N, C-alpha and C positions, 0 to 999 in steps of 0.2 A: 712887516718887513723891517721897520725902523728899530723895533725892540730887538729883533734878531741881530741886526748889524751892530747895535750898541752893546749887546751882551755876548757877542760871538766869542770874545776873548775870555769870558768868564769860565770858571772851571778848567783853566788852561793846564796843559801838561807839558809846556814848552821845556822846562828843565829836565823832565823825564826823557823827552825825545832827544835833547842835546846830549844826554848821558848815554842812552841805550843805543841809538842809531849809529853813531860813529864807531863805537866798540864792536857792535855786531857786524856792520858793513865791512870794516877793515879786516876783521877776523875771517869773514866769509871770502873776501877778496883774496887774502893771502893763501888760504887753504884751497879755494876754488881755482885760482890761477895756476898754482903748481899742479894740482891734480888733473885739471883738464889739459894743460899743456903736455904733461907726461903721457896722458891717455892719447892725445892727438898724435904725438910723436910715435907712440907705440903702434897705432893703427896704420899710419902712413908708412913707417919704416918696415913693418911686417909685410905690407903689400908689395913694396919695392923688393924686399928680400925674396919673396916668393915669386916675383915677377908675374903677379896675377892681379886682375882688376878686383875692385871691391865687390863683395857679395851684397845682396839686398839688405841683409841685416846690418852689415858693415856700413852701408850708406846711411841707414837710419841712425845708427850710433854716431856716425860722423856728424850728422846734422844736429843731433842732440848735444854733442860736445861743442859744436859751434854756437848753438843757442846759449849754452851755459857760459862760454867764454864771453859772448856779447853781454850777458848779464853781469858777470863779475867785473868786467872792464868799466861798467857804468857805476859801480859802487863807490869808487873814490870820489866821484863828483857829488854823490849823495852825502857821503861822510863829511866832505869839506863844507857843504852847505850847512849842515847842522852844527859843525864846529864853529864856523864863522858867523852863523845866524843870519846870513844874507846870501843871495845868489849872485855869483861873480862871473858866470860863464856865458851870459847872453841869453836872449829870448829863444833862439832856435835850439840851442843845446837843452834848454829847459823843456821845450816841447818834445824833443827826442827822448830825454830821460824819462818823461812821463809815459812814453809808449814802450820803452825797452823792457821794463819790468813785466808788463802784461804780455808782450810778444813772447818773451822767454817763458813765462809761467805756463801759458796756454799752449805754446809750442811744445814745451817739455811734456805736458800732460798728454797731448795727442801723440807725440812720438812714443811715450811710454805705453799708451793704449795699443798702438800698432805693433810695437815690439812684443807686448804680452800676447797678442793674437798670433804673431809669428811663432813664438815659443810654444804656444798651445798646439798649433798645427804641427810643428816639428816633433812634438812628443807623441801626440795621438795619431796623426796622419802623416808619417814621415815622407811618404811618396807623393802625397799632395804638395807637401812643402818643397820637394825637389822639383816638381813640375812648375812651381811658382817662381823658381829662380830666374829673375830677369832684372838686370841692373837698370835698364831703361824705365821699367815700370816703377821701380823703387825711387828713382830720381823724380819722376812725374808726381808720385805720391808725396814726396818731401816738398816739392814746389807748391803743390796744392795746399799742404798744411801751412807753409809759410805765407801763402797768399791769404788764406782764411784768417789767420790770427793777425796779419798785418792790416787787412781791410777792416776787421772788427775793431782795431785799435785806432783807426783814423779819427774818430770823434775826440780822442784824448789829445790830439794835436792842437786843439783849441785852447788847452790849458797852458798858456804861456806864463810869463812873469807878470807880477803885479806889485804895486808899491803899498806898503803898510807901515805906518810909523816912520816914514822917510827911509825905509829899507826895502830893497828888492827881494821879493819872496818867490818861491817856486815849490812845487811838490806838495803843497798843503791844500787841504780842502777849503774851497771858498763857498760862501753862502749861496751864490748864484748857481753853483754846479750841482748842488745836492739833488734836486729833482731829476736832472738829466742822468746823473750817475745811478740813481736808484732804478730808473727805467732800463739802463744798460745792464745793471747788475742782475735784474730778474731774468733777462734772456741769457746772459753769459753764465749764470749760476747753473742753468740746466744744460746748455750746449757745451760749456767749457769745463764743467766739473762733474755734474751728476751722470751724464751719459757716458763720458770716458771712464768714470769710476766704476760704473756698472759693468762695462766691457772688461776692464782690468780684473775686477773681482770674479766675474764668471770664468774668465780664462784661467786664472790662477787656481781657483777653487777646483775646477774640473781637472786641471793638470795635477793638483795635489791628490785628488781622488784616484786618478789613473796611476800615479806613482805608488800610492798605498795599496792598490790592487796588485801591482807588480810585486810589491814587497811580500804580500801574502802568498803569491803563487810561485815566487822564485826565492829560494832560500840560499842561493849561492853566496858564500862568504865574501867573494870578491866584490859583490855588489851591495853589501850591507851599508857601506858608507854613502852610497849614492842616494838611497831612499831617504834616509834621515836628513842629510844635508840638503837635498833638493826640496823636500817638504818644508824644511826650516826656511829655505830661501823664499818660498812662496809667502810664508808668514811675514818675513822681513820686508819684502817688497810692499806688501799691503800696509804694514805698519808705517813704513817710511812715507808712503803716499798719504796715509791718514795724518801723520804728524806734520807734514809740510803743507798740505793743501786743504784738508778738511777744516782745521781750526781757522785758517784764514778766511775761507768762504763763509763759514758760520758767523764768525765775529764781524766780518765786513757787512753782512746783511743786517745784523742787529745794530751795528754802529751807524749805518746809513739811515735806518729807520729812526733811531734815537735823534740823530742830527735833524731829520725832517720834523720830528715833534718839537724840537727846540725852535726850529724855523717858524713853525705855526703857532706855538703856545708859549715860547719862552722857557727859561729855566725854572725848575721847581725850587723849593726852599733848600734842598740838599743837593750838593754836587757829587755825592759819593758814587751814584750809579754811573753818571756820564763820565766821570774821571776814570772809574774802573774799566768802563767799556773802551774809552780812548787808549788807555794803557794796554789793554788786551789787544787792540787793533795794532799797536806798535809792535808788540811781541810776536803776534802771528804773522805780521808782515815780514819780520826778520826770519821766522821759520820758513815762510814761503821762499824767501830769497836764498835760504840755506840749501834748498834742493840742488842748486847749481854746483855745490861742492860735494854732494853725496852721490851723484850719478856715476862718476868714474869708479869709486869703490864698489858700488852696488853691482855694476855690470861686469867688472872683473871677477867678482865673487861668483856671480851667476854663471858666467862663461865657463869657468873651470869645472863646475859641476855638470853642465850640460854636455861638455866634451866627454866627461867620464860616463855620463848616462848613455850616450850613443855608442861609446866604445863597447859597452857591455850588455845592453838590453834591447837591441834590435835584431830580430831573427835574420840569420844569414841567408836563408833561402829566399827572403824578400828583397835582398839587396844586391843580387848578382848584376843587374843592369847598372845600378849606381856605381858599384865597385869597378866595373869595366870602364865607365866614363871617367871616373876619378883618376884611375891609373894612367889615363892618357894625359892628364894635366899635371899631376904631381905624385910623388911617392910619400906616403905617410907611414911612419913607423908606429905600429900599435902592438902592444903586448898580446901574445897568443893567449886565447881563452879556450879552455877545454870544451869540446862539443858534447852534446847529449842527443837523445833521440828527437826531442821536440824543440829544444831551445839552443840555437846556435847564434853566435854573436857577430855583429858587423865589424869589419876591419877598416872600412874606408869612409864611413859616414861622417867621421870627425872632420873631414875636409870641409863640410858645410859650415862648420863652426870655427874654422881656423882664424877668423877675425879676432878672436880673443887672444 
């Protein structure tokens, strides 16, 4: 234990963190704040304009945006800490900042997983999707997600400020925390990343296969843009998920195991590996934080294509009941699509996606 405490500052990357973190955090803050506020304004104003309550997907998106706003609003505190090289905002704020990142990240992952399931059902089983429309259930689901990620983050509240070299520190890994965090990481890695990732992958892969099948069976020129763009969106969603969250979880696991080895055995003769791993942890942490400024662009792009998809690719004979119900609530102007013997197209299902 003594050798670890005395050598813990060896192979330090303090200068690297003081350079990378403030730049990344302030950039993500600026882009994320603008993007999420515009998105939030769009969702709320569109709801008031239509004088309609939020749909379940709209509620999920709203919670995702609130999660992202919470994250981006915490970033100036983090940037200031690394710029000043000491924590000036008090012990309670330090504990909150330690939790906010993880609440946002895993909240976003779960909201993305639920949204991917909703999109899958809306594409493959549209009438099941319509039957599931219930704002109360959506709010309950969102509250459950918030509770799960918040309760799971409670152990991080113990990580308050501490004094090192006569300076108040926060947000940095301490020797005494390594063992506990490794235990938490093993459980969170599966429940917070692997399981949601499998759900997202399965939903989008099957959605892509379904869209490709439609492309082969329907050669209508009006619908050509839908298939290519919708399939591209599936790939983009998975790539963004992989770019933001997978590198962070992989590197974090390796990083924690390396820090535990240092705790038990001390440093090797060379610092190259541990320095590289620590720098990778900094970069992947920034990538994970960057998810909060990508969600608005992602879902606006996805929403546009799903509206077009449902305007052109749902058989009209299956949508009579939906169309009658929708007409009672609002009037949606949809371009006329020529009918044929087997494939007629829906005129009113776009109402289900008006949140975009």
